[in-house]
N, C-alpha and C positions, 0 to 999 in steps of 0.2 A: 527447929532451926537448921539442923544438919540436913534434914530432908529437903528443905527449901533450897539450900546452898547446892546440894547435889543435883537438884532439878535444874537450877540455873546453869550449872556447869554443863549438864547434858545438852540443854538447849543451845548454849554457846558453841559446844562442839559440833552440833548438827549444823548450825548456821555457818560455822567456819568451813565445814566440809562442803556445804552447798556452794559457798563463795569460791572455794578452791576449784570446785567442779566447773562453775561458770567461767572462772578465769582460764582454766585449761581449755574449755570449749572455745572461748574467744581467741585464745592463742592459736588453736588449730585453724579457726576460720581465717585469722590474719595470715598465717603461713600459706593457706590455700590461695588467698587473694594475692599475696605477694608473688606466689608461683605463677598465677595467671597473668599478673602484670608483667612479670619477667618474660613470659612467653610472648606476650603482645609486643613488648619492646624489642625482643629478639627478631620477631617477624618484621617489625617496622625497620629495624636496622638492616635486615637482609634486603628489603625493598630499596632502601636508600643506596646501599652498596651496589645493588644491581643497576640502578639508574645512573650512578656515577660511572660504573664500568661502561655502560652503553654510550654515555656522552664522551668518555675518553676514546672509545673506539671510533666514534664519529669524528672527533677532532683529529685523530691520527689519520683518518682517510683524507681529510681536507689538507693536512700537512703533506701527505704523500702526493696528492694531486698538484699542490703548489710547487713541489719539487720535480715535476716532470720536465724533461728536456725542453729547451727553447724551441726546438723544431716543431713540437706539438702545438705550442702557442702560435707559431708562425703560420700553421695550417688552419688557424681559426677562421670560421666563416665571417666573423666580424671584421677581422683584419683583411680578408679578401674583399669584403664590401668597401672598406676604406681605400684599398689599393685601386679598386675599380673607379671610385669617386675621384681619386687623385689623377688617374689616367684620363678620365673624362674632362677634368678641369684643365689638364695640360693641353688636351686637344682643342678645347674652347679657346684657351689663351693663344695657341698657335694660329687658329683661324682669325682671331681678332687682330693679332699682330700682322698677319698677311693682309687683311683688309686695310688696316691702318697704313701699312707700307705702300700698298697699291694706291691708296687715296693720296698719300704724300707725293708719290711719283707722278701723279697726274695733276698736281697742284697748279692752279691758275688763279690769278688775282689782278684786279685793276684798281687804280687809285692814285693819290698824290705821293710823289717821292720827293724827299728833301736830301740835303747832303751836309756832312760835317767834315772839318779839316784840321786846320792848324791848332786850334784850341785843344784838341784831343790827340794830336800827333805824339806818338811815343808812349801812350798809356796802354794799360792792359785791356784787352777786349774780354767778352764773356767766355770765349773759347780758350783764353789764356795766352793768345798771341798778342804781340805788340802791334798797336794800330799804326798803320802806315797810310797817311793821307793820300799818297800817290798810287797806292796799290788798288787793284780792282776788287773791292770788298763791299759788304753792306751789312746793315743791322735789320733784323726782322723779329717780330714779337714771338712767333711760334714755330717757324720752320726749324728743322734740325740744324744744329751748328755744324759747320764744315760742309754743308751741302752747297750745290751750285744752282743759280737761277739765271735765266735770260731775261734781261730787263729791256723793254722797248719803249722809246719815247713816242707816244701816240700822235704827237704834234708834227714831228719831222721824220719819223720812221727809223731813226737811228737805234741800234741795239748794242748791248754789251753783256757779256757773261761775267757774273761776280760770285765771289765766295761769301756765304753767310757765316760770319765769325763773331757777330756781336748781337746784342738785344736792343730793340728800340724800333721806331721812335716812340717816346712816351708822352707826347703832347700833340694836340690837334687831331685832325682826321687823316694823318699821313699813314701810309702802309709800309713804307720802306725808307731807310736812311742810307744813302749812298756815300761812299768815300768821295773825296774831292776828285780823285782821278777818274772814277766811274761817272760822276756827274759831268765832268768835262767832256768825256766821250759822248754823252747823250745830249750835250748842249744845253744844260739847265743851270750852269753855275751862275750866270748873270741874273736870271730871274729868281733863283733860290729854290724853286719847286717846279715839278713838271708832272703832267698826267701820263702815267706809265701803265704798261701791262707786265705782269710777272709770270714766268713759266718755269717750272722745275725741269732741270736738265741733269744729265749724268756727270758732266764735267766741263772744264773750260774749253 
């Protein structure tokens, strides 16, 4: 009985020693694995820090560029192109204005002229002036306000120079609305309308 107990104790001691050895071996392997993982993590962290540093440097360069003096921006080729475009547009506008002015200065038209008088006397005209039925004025749809035109009655040859200070006529096929005073000069007050020719002039 004592021999059997002694044998069991011996076997138990051997098994315990073997288990301890295995446990120690596993512990060593775990430490080794943890060390390798730590090294990998350290390497990964180094790479991340390096990338962050590179991005920071890049961002700093952009900030520095954005803070350059305005004179550098003004010398930009894009701005130069825009300036050239604006200059070209101004040239075109000047030429168009010159053509339009030349066309207006050579303005001629024929058609029926009517007149207006007492009903509108004292009212404001499109130019802001007060309408005087006895003054030598006229209303036209498109000629510049405050310009002058020579109106000739094609029936009797009478002419008068009037100032365009109002807009109209807005009915019928008439091309000009004369003041009573201008219509009287042309001899069309009785008939109400007259066949006239209109020519732009520089002044009265």
